[in-house]
C-alpha positions in Angstrom: 1.8 -15.8 -14.1 2.9 -12.1 -14.1 2.2 -9.8 -11.2 -0.7 -7.5 -11.8 0.1 -5.1 -9.0 3.4 -4.3 -7.3 3.3 -2.7 -3.9 6.2 -1.0 -2.2 6.1 0.1 1.5 8.1 3.1 3.0 7.9 3.3 6.8 9.1 6.2 8.9 8.3 8.2 12.0 7.3 11.8 11.2 8.0 14.9 13.2 4.7 14.6 15.1 5.7 11.2 16.5 3.2 9.3 14.3 4.3 6.1 12.5 3.7 6.7 8.8 3.6 4.2 5.9 3.6 5.4 2.3 2.6 2.8 -0.1 3.4 2.9 -3.8 1.1 0.8 -6.0 2.3 0.1 -9.6 -0.2 -1.4 -12.0 2.0 -3.6 -14.2 -0.8 -3.9 -16.9 -1.4 -0.2 -17.5 1.7 1.4 -16.0 -0.3 3.6 -13.6 1.4 4.6 -10.3 -0.7 5.5 -7.2 0.5 6.6 -3.7 -1.3 6.2 -0.4 -0.3 7.3 3.0 -1.4 6.0 6.4 -0.6 7.3 9.9 -1.1 5.9 13.3 0.3 6.2 16.8 2.0 2.8 16.8 3.8 0.7 14.2 1.5 -2.2 14.7 -1.6 -0.1 14.0 -0.3 1.5 10.9 0.9 -1.8 9.6 -2.6 -3.3 10.1 -4.1 -0.4 8.1 -1.6 -0.8 5.3 -1.9 -4.5 5.0 -5.7 -4.2 4.9 -5.5 -1.6 2.1 -2.9 -3.7 0.2 -5.1 -6.8 0.3 -8.1 -4.8 -0.8 -6.4 -3.2 -3.8 -4.6 -6.4 -4.9 -7.9 -8.4 -4.8 -9.7 -5.7 -6.8 -7.0 -5.7 -9.4 -7.0 -9.5 -9.7 -10.8 -9.5 -10.3 -10.4 -6.9 -13.0 -7.4 -8.2 -14.9 -7.9 -12.0 -14.6 
């Protein structure tokens, strides 16, 4: 089974002191690349937001391309 969506995370702390995660979604079927950015005051909160979004997008892609 080939991966439909590849997700890469880039975590850093920006100049305002917010933890930021940039997520790169690569659709392996169509070749489309999409970027999303999430910010929160703590690392735990921003990771929760990013995991929630990653799960939502991967599940949606699996429904479409399966």
